Residue, then its C-alpha position, 0 to 999 in steps of 0.5 A: x787869095x786876092x779878091x781882085x783876081x777874078x776880072x783878070x782871069x775872066x778877061x784873059x780867058x775870054x780874050x784867048x777864047x775870041x782868038x781861037x774862035x776867030x781862027x776857026x771861023x776863018x779856017x772853016x770859011x764861015x761867011x764874013x757876015x756870020x763870023x762878025x755876028x758871032x764875035x759881036x754877039x759873044x763880045x757884046x754879052x761878055x762886056x755887058x755893063x751890068x755884068x762887068x760892074x758885078x764882076x769887078x766887085x771884090x770877091x773870091x775867084x770862081x771854082x773851075x767848074x763855075x768858070x767852065x760853065x761861064x764860058x760854055x754859055x758865052x761861047x753859045x751866046x750867038x748863032x754858033x754852036x759847039x759840041x762837047x768835044x770841041x767846047x772841051x778842046x776850046x777851054x783847054x786851049x784857053x786855059x793852057x795859053x793863059x797859064x803860060x802867059x802868067x808863068x812868063x810874067x817877069x814882074x807881078x804887074x805884068x799880068x795887067x799888061x797881058x790883060x791889056x793886050x787882050x783888051x787891045x785885041x778885043x777892041x779891034x774885034x768890035x771896032x765896027x760896032x759903036x755900041x759894043x765898042x762903048x762897052x769895051x771902052x767902059x772895061x778899060x775904065x774899070x781896069x785902070x780904076x781897079x788895078x793901076x794904083x796897086x803895089x807890087x805886093x798886091x799884084x804878087x798875090x794876084x799872080x799867085x792866085x792865078x797860078x794856084x787856079x792853074x796849078x793842076x792843069x797840064x794839057x799838052x798843046x801842039x803849038x807849045x810842043x812844036x815851039x819847044x816851050x812845053x815838055x811831053x809831060x805838059x809842064x812848061x819850059x821857062x827860059x832863064x835868058x832874055x830881058x830882065x824885069x823893068x827897074x832891075x839889074x842884070x845879075x852878076x854882082x854881089x854888093x856888101x854893106x857895112x854897118x853904116x849902110x854903105x857899100x864896102x865892096x862889090x864882087x862879080x860872077x858869071x851867070x852863064x845866061x844872056x840878059x838885057x835890060x828892059x828899054x821901058x815899062x809897059x803903059x797901062x793907058x788906054x792907047x799905050x805901049x804895052x811893051x810885052x807881047x804876052x797876051x797877043x794873038x798867037x793864031x795870027x800865023x798859020x799854026x794848027x790849034x789842036x791839043x795832043x791826045x795820048x793814053x795816060x802814063x806813070x808820073x815817072x815816065x814821059x809820054x811819047x812825043x809822037x802821040x797825035x791829037x788833048x792829053x790830060x796827064x795822069x794824076x792831074x785834075x785837068x778835067x773841065x767838068x772838075x769832078x775831083x773839085x771839092x764843093x764850096x760854099x757858094x759866093x753870093x756875088x758870084x751867084x748873082x753874076x752867074x745868074x745875070x750872065x744866064x739872063x743875058x745869054x738866054x735873051x740872045x738865043x737865036x732861032x735854030x734855023x740860023x745856027x751853024x756848028x763850029x768844029x775845033x778839029x780838022x774833021x768830024x771824025x777827029x772830033x768824035x774820036x776826041x769826044x770819046x777820049x774826053x769821056x774816058x779821061x782818067x780822074x783821081x777818084x777814091x772809091x769807098x765800099x759803102x755797103x761795109x760802112x756798118x763794120x767800121x764805126x769811124x767810116x759810118x761817122x765820116x760818111x754821115x758828115x759828107x751827107x748832103x741830104x737837106x743841105x742848101x749848099x750848091x756848087x757856084x754855077x748851079x743856078x746858071x745851069x737851071x736858068x739856061x735850061x729853062x730858057 
């Protein structure tokens, strides 16, 4: 596991969150002044200098539950409010969009270019606020100092860590389904045609080397694919050409952003393509509340960052009369229906009849080992929740 994955995960998910919120603020005709304030408050909290410095320290990636907690607090760092169903939908869209982008990276280092694309867009959201713009520029500096000189192997570990974080999430998203880049079971379709990674060759040749390391002969074969060479590598500079489009705002065009809901089906059967509005495939741990995720030993740095974020968000709490509700669904009725769907989403739960533990000594010993009485271990994010409740 890479200790440098967390900033990339956080910044890219944050960028996707801002894309979606910007689209929904426009769709609901929120006044420009209010919409701009929402974006400024969230970006300002997200890019707080102290918080970013803690985030960029080498550390393990947060658990899914802790990561969801962070973005729940960030989304409510302004006068905007989301109910639980809209927040669930927002987080689903964020995670699946970034998972798709990571899956399409031709080179491991492309995950950094995706991050820069998100950063470039965030800079645009805050361009009319000098204070927040300076915070964003500071993160560019941290990104360059932390990642610009990593080798391909280090980037590969980062990419694999990101894919491990997302591996059990198979939520169907309408945009991906309509563009035929996602199957009905929530798995992504990865094309084999297109541009090959920078500094590589188009497949089709096999070279044979002799004992002296010289090419003795070359044979060619037909791949059946259409490949092109890359024109140039992407730039990690402040205002450079990123080349790749992954990480750009896919909501700028007029497209719906709903996820797709259907009843669970056996793993061997594809769900109906006509199902209407978030699908959580049977057998996958895609719940944003991560009920099936095992408890972890708290990471002191992660706790410090979560507590710092709680303090920052708590200090940004606005008066109730100035708040407004944002709906990520077309109507309130759809939101209410989705709330029930999320509530009833199936999870991988193993039920044990504890009343019969006396009949099995092995079971009794096992249950005693899992007892949490007297334990000080807490899930990462607990302190954040406590502090936010007290704010």
